[in-house]
RODO-2510 file (C-alpha; in nm, 4 decimals, decimal comma):
residues 344
     n   res          X          Y          Z
     1     m    -2,9271    -0,3031    -0,9559
     2     k    -2,6301    -0,3402    -0,7202
     3     k    -2,6486    -0,1908    -0,3730
     4     k    -2,4386     0,1164    -0,3055
     5     i    -2,2086     0,0784    -0,0082
     6     r    -2,2686     0,3605     0,2383
     7     v    -1,9294     0,4505     0,3856
     8     v    -1,7731     0,6890     0,6323
     9     q    -1,4114     0,8005     0,6168
    10     f    -1,2267     0,8338     0,9444
    11     g    -0,9715     1,1080     0,8940
    12     v    -0,8297     1,3208     0,6148
    13     s    -0,4716     1,3444     0,7457
    14     h    -0,3187     1,0276     0,5980
    15     e    -0,1153     1,0868     0,2810
    16     h    -0,3632     0,8728     0,0855
    17     a    -0,6757     1,0263     0,2394
    18     n    -0,7445     1,2761    -0,0366
    19     g    -0,6956     1,0092    -0,3027
    20     k    -0,9396     0,7738    -0,1334
    21     l    -1,2047     1,0459    -0,1113
    22     e    -1,1557     1,1339    -0,4781
    23     t    -1,1907     0,7696    -0,5769
    24     l    -1,4975     0,7173    -0,3587
    25     r    -1,6588     1,0181    -0,5256
    26     f    -1,5646     0,8815    -0,8693
    27     l    -1,7039     0,5338    -0,7923
    28     s    -2,0528     0,6688    -0,7298
    29     d    -2,2142     0,3486    -0,8617
    30     d    -2,0481     0,1544    -0,5809
    31     f    -2,0218     0,3998    -0,2918
    32     e    -2,2196     0,6673    -0,1145
    33     i    -2,0191     0,8838     0,1270
    34     a    -2,2145     0,9298     0,4482
    35     g    -1,9578     1,1735     0,5837
    36     v    -1,6102     1,2267     0,7245
    37     v    -1,4794     1,2177     1,0800
    38     d    -1,2488     1,5207     1,0728
    39     d    -0,9118     1,4597     1,2409
    40     r    -0,7379     1,7806     1,1376
    41     g    -0,7398     1,9106     1,4935
    42     h    -0,5395     1,6179     1,6298
    43     a    -0,1837     1,6813     1,7463
    44     t    -0,0220     1,3629     1,6111
    45     p     0,2519     1,3920     1,3447
    46     r     0,1171     1,4284     0,9912
    47     w     0,1884     1,5773     0,6505
    48     p     0,0684     1,8158     0,5326
    49     l     0,0225     1,9873     0,8656
    50     r    -0,3402     2,0649     0,7755
    51     r    -0,5584     1,9570     0,4853
    52     p    -0,7527     2,2319     0,3058
    53     d    -1,1241     2,2791     0,3755
    54     s    -1,1933     2,2107     0,0067
    55     l    -1,1062     1,8436     0,0615
    56     v    -1,4262     1,7839     0,2580
    57     e    -1,6424     2,0389     0,0793
    58     g    -2,0004     1,9146     0,0441
    59     l    -1,9513     1,6252     0,2863
    60     p    -2,1076     1,6037     0,6336
    61     l    -1,8517     1,6279     0,9151
    62     l    -1,9458     1,3653     1,1725
    63     t    -1,8393     1,2757     1,5231
    64     e    -1,7569     0,9145     1,6026
    65     e    -2,0687     0,8983     1,8185
    66     q    -2,2820     0,9982     1,5184
    67     v    -2,1159     0,7256     1,3104
    68     w    -2,1846     0,4537     1,5684
    69     a    -2,5461     0,5670     1,5976
    70     d    -2,6054     0,5558     1,2210
    71     k    -2,7043     0,1967     1,1413
    72     t    -2,7215     0,2705     0,7665
    73     i    -2,3407     0,2850     0,7404
    74     d    -2,2041    -0,0323     0,5778
    75     a    -1,8266     0,0160     0,5986
    76     a    -1,5469     0,2501     0,6996
    77     f    -1,2298     0,3885     0,5452
    78     v    -0,9556     0,4524     0,8012
    79     e    -0,7398     0,7410     0,6752
    80     v    -0,6136     0,9032     0,9947
    81     t    -0,2443     0,9724     1,0559
    82     n    -0,0166     0,6697     1,0531
    83     c     0,0304     0,6626     1,4297
    84     e    -0,3487     0,6543     1,4846
    85     l    -0,4386     0,3931     1,2226
    86     v    -0,4536     0,0774     1,4333
    87     e    -0,6249     0,2301     1,7371
    88     t    -0,8910     0,3877     1,5135
    89     a    -0,9344     0,0598     1,3251
    90     r    -0,9855    -0,1180     1,6582
    91     r    -1,2829     0,1074     1,7367
    92     v    -1,4253     0,0448     1,3896
    93     l    -1,3921    -0,3305     1,4367
    94     d    -1,5475    -0,3157     1,7833
    95     h    -1,8569    -0,1659     1,6160
    96     g    -1,8699    -0,4442     1,3574
    97     l    -1,7896    -0,2517     1,0391
    98     p    -1,5896    -0,3834     0,7430
    99     m    -1,3016    -0,1503     0,6684
   100     h    -1,0381    -0,0338     0,4281
   101     l    -0,7359     0,0350     0,6493
   102     d    -0,4542     0,2400     0,5075
   103     k    -0,0919     0,1463     0,5498
   104     p     0,1215     0,0575     0,7402
   105     g     0,0050    -0,1551     1,0314
   106     g     0,1871     0,0257     1,3116
   107     e     0,5351     0,0075     1,4615
   108     s     0,4578    -0,3038     1,6671
   109     y     0,3061    -0,6418     1,5869
   110     e     0,0509    -0,7519     1,8457
   111     p    -0,2066    -0,4673     1,8150
   112     f    -0,2258    -0,5151     1,4383
   113     a    -0,2227    -0,8955     1,4618
   114     s    -0,5076    -0,8959     1,7137
   115     l    -0,7104    -0,6627     1,4937
   116     r    -0,6488    -0,8597     1,1742
   117     k    -0,7208    -1,2011     1,3248
   118     e    -1,0410    -1,0835     1,4890
   119     a    -1,1691    -0,9288     1,1662
   120     k    -1,1221    -1,2610     0,9900
   121     a    -1,2805    -1,4575     1,2741
   122     r    -1,5864    -1,2325     1,2599
   123     g    -1,6107    -1,2532     0,8797
   124     l    -1,5591    -0,8777     0,8380
   125     p    -1,3639    -0,7735     0,5269
   126     l    -1,0474    -0,5814     0,6126
   127     q    -0,8599    -0,4465     0,3120
   128     m    -0,5126    -0,3006     0,3619
   129     g    -0,4263     0,0073     0,1564
   130     y    -0,1092    -0,1191    -0,0103
   131     m    -0,1327     0,0669    -0,3370
   132     f     0,0247    -0,1837    -0,5788
   133     r    -0,2183    -0,4688    -0,5083
   134     a    -0,4202    -0,4001    -0,8232
   135     n    -0,1182    -0,3144    -1,0404
   136     p    -0,1500    -0,5495    -1,3419
   137     a     0,2232    -0,5844    -1,4055
   138     i     0,2990    -0,6691    -1,0424
   139     r     0,0117    -0,9172    -1,0317
   140     w     0,1578    -1,0810    -1,3448
   141     l     0,5035    -1,0955    -1,1847
   142     i     0,3724    -1,2537    -0,8640
   143     d     0,1982    -1,5213    -1,0685
   144     a     0,5062    -1,5839    -1,2865
   145     v     0,7363    -1,6140    -0,9840
   146     r     0,4991    -1,8618    -0,8187
   147     k     0,4787    -2,0675    -1,1390
   148     g     0,8583    -2,0910    -1,1485
   149     w     0,8991    -1,9122    -1,4810
   150     f     1,2040    -1,7246    -1,3477
   151     g     1,3533    -2,0357    -1,1913
   152     d     1,5015    -1,9856    -0,8467
   153     i     1,4879    -1,6174    -0,7527
   154     f     1,8234    -1,4846    -0,6376
   155     e     1,7523    -1,1103    -0,6341
   156     i     1,4692    -0,8594    -0,6174
   157     e     1,5515    -0,4905    -0,6234
   158     a     1,2992    -0,2083    -0,5889
   159     n     1,2842     0,1560    -0,4888
   160     m     1,0211     0,4049    -0,3771
   161     d     1,2139     0,7256    -0,4461
   162     h     1,0248     1,0524    -0,4795
   163     g     1,0803     1,4267    -0,4962
   164     y     0,7620     1,5624    -0,3451
   165     g     0,7281     1,7115    -0,0019
   166     d     0,9103     1,9798     0,1925
   167     d     1,1001     2,0106     0,5175
   168     d     0,7761     1,9591     0,7116
   169     y     0,7316     1,6274     0,5282
   170     r     1,0898     1,5268     0,6043
   171     r     1,0397     1,6036     0,9744
   172     y     0,7204     1,3977     0,9595
   173     l     0,9181     1,1021     0,8202
   174     g     1,1565     1,1462     1,1116
   175     s     0,8697     1,0782     1,3530
   176     f     0,9010     0,7090     1,2567
   177     r     1,1948     0,5137     1,3944
   178     a     1,2713     0,3797     1,0458
   179     g     1,1608     0,6912     0,8600
   180     i     1,0844     0,6572     0,4905
   181     l     1,1753     0,2866     0,4980
   182     y     0,8733     0,2237     0,7199
   183     n     0,6406     0,4750     0,5591
   184     l     0,6951     0,4026     0,1890
   185     c     0,8855     0,0763     0,1460
   186     c     0,5960    -0,1046     0,3157
   187     h     0,4320    -0,0950    -0,0299
   188     l     0,7252    -0,2946    -0,1670
   189     v     0,7217    -0,5434     0,1203
   190     d     0,3604    -0,6278     0,0338
   191     f     0,4446    -0,7750    -0,3064
   192     v     0,7855    -0,9148    -0,2046
   193     v     0,6091    -1,1305     0,0562
   194     s     0,3641    -1,2433    -0,2139
   195     m     0,6592    -1,3519    -0,4281
   196     l     0,9012    -1,5007    -0,1742
   197     g     0,7333    -1,5194     0,1658
   198     e     0,9106    -1,4029     0,4821
   199     p     1,2879    -1,3508     0,5051
   200     v     1,5054    -1,5136     0,7679
   201     s     1,6935    -1,1918     0,8438
   202     a     1,7167    -0,8270     0,7481
   203     s     1,9593    -0,5377     0,7773
   204     q     1,8875    -0,1704     0,7312
   205     a     2,0504     0,1700     0,6860
   206     i     1,8422     0,4539     0,8339
   207     c     1,9935     0,7798     0,7098
   208     t     1,9089     1,1445     0,6579
   209     a     1,9712     1,2813     0,3079
   210     p     2,2037     1,5779     0,2530
   211     d     2,0348     1,9163     0,3098
   212     s     1,7412     1,7605     0,4965
   213     p     1,6564     1,8639     0,8541
   214     a     1,8330     1,6635     1,1211
   215     d     1,6856     1,3196     1,1932
   216     s     1,4544     1,3299     0,8891
   217     r     1,5369     0,9649     0,8107
   218     d     1,4462     1,0286     0,4464
   219     n     1,7212     0,8216     0,2825
   220     c     1,6923     0,4556     0,3804
   221     a     1,7644     0,1088     0,2493
   222     a     1,7252    -0,2513     0,3600
   223     t     1,8382    -0,5965     0,2541
   224     l     1,6209    -0,9013     0,3222
   225     q     1,7897    -1,2418     0,3216
   226     y     1,6046    -1,5671     0,2462
   227     a     1,6859    -1,9250     0,3378
   228     s     1,7121    -2,0025    -0,0341
   229     g     1,9988    -1,7553    -0,0690
   230     a     1,7836    -1,4896    -0,2363
   231     l     1,8505    -1,1257    -0,1499
   232     v     1,5960    -0,8447    -0,1680
   233     h     1,7192    -0,4843    -0,1776
   234     l     1,4641    -0,2128    -0,1034
   235     r     1,5315     0,1587    -0,0779
   236     s     1,3700     0,5007    -0,0795
   237     c     1,4888     0,8594    -0,0758
   238     g     1,2833     1,1781    -0,0753
   239     r     1,5363     1,3818    -0,2732
   240     m     1,4739     1,2541    -0,6274
   241     v     1,4824     1,5316    -0,8900
   242     g     1,2245     1,5482    -1,1667
   243     q     1,0012     1,2638    -1,2780
   244     i     0,9597     0,9788    -1,0325
   245     r     1,1227     0,6645    -1,1755
   246     r     1,0315     0,3954    -0,9267
   247     r     1,1791     0,0669    -1,0402
   248     l     1,1332    -0,3063    -0,9779
   249     r     1,3707    -0,5790    -1,0965
   250     v     1,3240    -0,9532    -1,0441
   251     c     1,6125    -1,1894    -1,1269
   252     g     1,6108    -1,5700    -1,1274
   253     t     1,8140    -1,8574    -1,2648
   254     l     1,5865    -1,8830    -1,5720
   255     g     1,5106    -1,5180    -1,6444
   256     w     1,4649    -1,1615    -1,5321
   257     a     1,2069    -0,8829    -1,5447
   258     e     1,2251    -0,5066    -1,5064
   259     l     0,9385    -0,2645    -1,4513
   260     c     1,0120     0,1071    -1,4707
   261     p     0,8181     0,3061    -1,3806
   262     i     0,6292     0,0748    -1,1458
   263     e     0,3062     0,2617    -1,2213
   264     r     0,2056     0,5443    -1,4529
   265     f    -0,1030     0,7596    -1,4898
   266     d    -0,0239     0,9699    -1,7951
   267     g    -0,2325     0,7666    -2,0378
   268     q     0,0750     0,5822    -2,1662
   269     p     0,1030     0,2021    -2,1399
   270     l     0,2600     0,0240    -1,8462
   271     l     0,5480    -0,1789    -1,9935
   272     l     0,7338    -0,4746    -1,8426
   273     e     1,0592    -0,6030    -1,9960
   274     v     1,1384    -0,9740    -1,9570
   275     q     1,3986    -1,2188    -2,0809
   276     f     1,3807    -1,5955    -2,0366
   277     r     1,6276    -1,8737    -2,1012
   278     e     1,3404    -2,1011    -2,2077
   279     s     1,0020    -2,0279    -2,3649
   280     v     0,7317    -1,9906    -2,0983
   281     g     0,3702    -1,8809    -2,1072
   282     g     0,3823    -1,8084    -2,4770
   283     i     0,6840    -1,5787    -2,4341
   284     p     0,9730    -1,6828    -2,6600
   285     a     1,3177    -1,7597    -2,5220
   286     g     1,6275    -1,5562    -2,5864
   287     a     1,5601    -1,1969    -2,6816
   288     v     1,4250    -0,9306    -2,4470
   289     q     1,0465    -0,9059    -2,4770
   290     t     0,8152    -0,6219    -2,3767
   291     i     0,4759    -0,6985    -2,2242
   292     d     0,2243    -0,4170    -2,2656
   293     f    -0,0336    -0,3922    -1,9860
   294     g    -0,2094    -0,0954    -2,1413
   295     s    -0,2872     0,2352    -1,9783
   296     q    -0,3598     0,2529    -1,6048
   297     g    -0,5421     0,5789    -1,6700
   298     r    -0,4686     0,9481    -1,6443
   299     v    -0,5662     1,0512    -1,2908
   300     s    -0,3278     0,9056    -1,0344
   301     n    -0,5432     0,9088    -0,7209
   302     v    -0,8603     0,7809    -0,8873
   303     d    -0,6989     0,5302    -1,1204
   304     r    -0,4512     0,3932    -0,8659
   305     y    -0,7202     0,2953    -0,6156
   306     a    -1,0306     0,2251    -0,8268
   307     a    -0,9835    -0,1478    -0,8909
   308     q    -0,8943    -0,2170    -0,5276
   309     l    -1,1941    -0,0243    -0,3944
   310     r    -1,4321    -0,1961    -0,6376
   311     e    -1,3067    -0,5271    -0,4962
   312     f    -1,3786    -0,4011    -0,1444
   313     a    -1,7328    -0,3052    -0,2462
   314     r    -1,7956    -0,6542    -0,3857
   315     q    -1,6735    -0,8103    -0,0612
   316     v    -1,8930    -0,5862     0,1554
   317     r    -2,1948    -0,6686    -0,0638
   318     g    -2,1151    -1,0390    -0,0268
   319     e    -2,0590    -1,0892    -0,3994
   320     e    -1,7145    -1,2370    -0,3368
   321     k    -1,5183    -1,3579    -0,0368
   322     e    -1,1997    -1,2147     0,1011
   323     p    -0,9243    -1,4584    -0,0075
   324     d    -0,8748    -1,7323     0,2511
   325     d    -0,5020    -1,6619     0,2832
   326     l    -0,5268    -1,2815     0,2954
   327     c    -0,5191    -1,2548     0,6751
   328     e    -0,1994    -1,4596     0,7027
   329     h    -0,0480    -1,2597     0,4163
   330     d    -0,1236    -0,9323     0,5953
   331     l     0,0347    -1,0685     0,9142
   332     a     0,3424    -1,1854     0,7218
   333     v     0,3749    -0,8407     0,5631
   334     q     0,3603    -0,6776     0,9063
   335     r     0,6215    -0,9136     1,0502
   336     t     0,8486    -0,8565     0,7509
   337     l     0,8024    -0,4791     0,7633
   338     l     0,9027    -0,4679     1,1302
   339     k     1,1998    -0,6973     1,0696
   340     m     1,3102    -0,4834     0,7726
   341     c     1,2885    -0,1687     0,9860
   342     g     1,4712    -0,3190     1,2837
   343     l     1,1528    -0,2983     1,4939
   344     s     1,0687    -0,6663     1,5445
***
């Protein structure tokens, strides 16, 4: 019988914090929640302004001192506000715990780089919370790009538009120097770096959408330029009406692919359209083909994170190693994110 990983969650104020707790509860064969370090009283920018008490119902509320004294705890989830992520993760690392660290890695490079390199040197798993890492269609695309099926990539285009949130959320986005570009497009940077590596340059437009509070920075875009001549266009706006239609398009000299929506949790299949000049991987040339990746599930928070958190549990138990190149990938993502946001 596999060992349950006994975990503590630092914080409930990150946007993904409730989803991680729901998934940890769902994955009861893999995880036991020892408790939560409640950060709702902190004064740092966050959205929503306060999480409901029901989020932590039935869970012990611990102080950090109680966590450090409890030697039965195997790992930590760091889900504090974005501006507290790296400093909290540093304390977790100093106490020798593997961790799942939510995104992004801060508005500067060295604190995150020091943390990430030390975790690897000490053999402690550190999993970043970029939410598309277990997405089957994106994993397929990364593999196909690396195999050269699309030829030379000349364009990637993706968006992280949404219509949730309120004026408090828009003001929260404005607490970051690059706004929504930093806070949401980091998820896109993660897989772009997997496909193409780091760009040589980047430009950005940091704007506030019509009717949003001043300096909300909730309508942003960036272009990454590569030495090969490839261009990557990433954008996000918080004013989308109706159903979220996040989109990814990959174009190369031998073919293209389009994924829309990027993920779905309504029980319907995740579908990727592709067209190739030549037959590759059993996919015929010529006509547009649709690849069916099946259903990702029906419950967004649980189903989005489950595969990634199961992987983390296996690493903490020692059943599999963290990939050898993961640390350098995480550092490349952070460098690219800062360059994209004009913060490097």
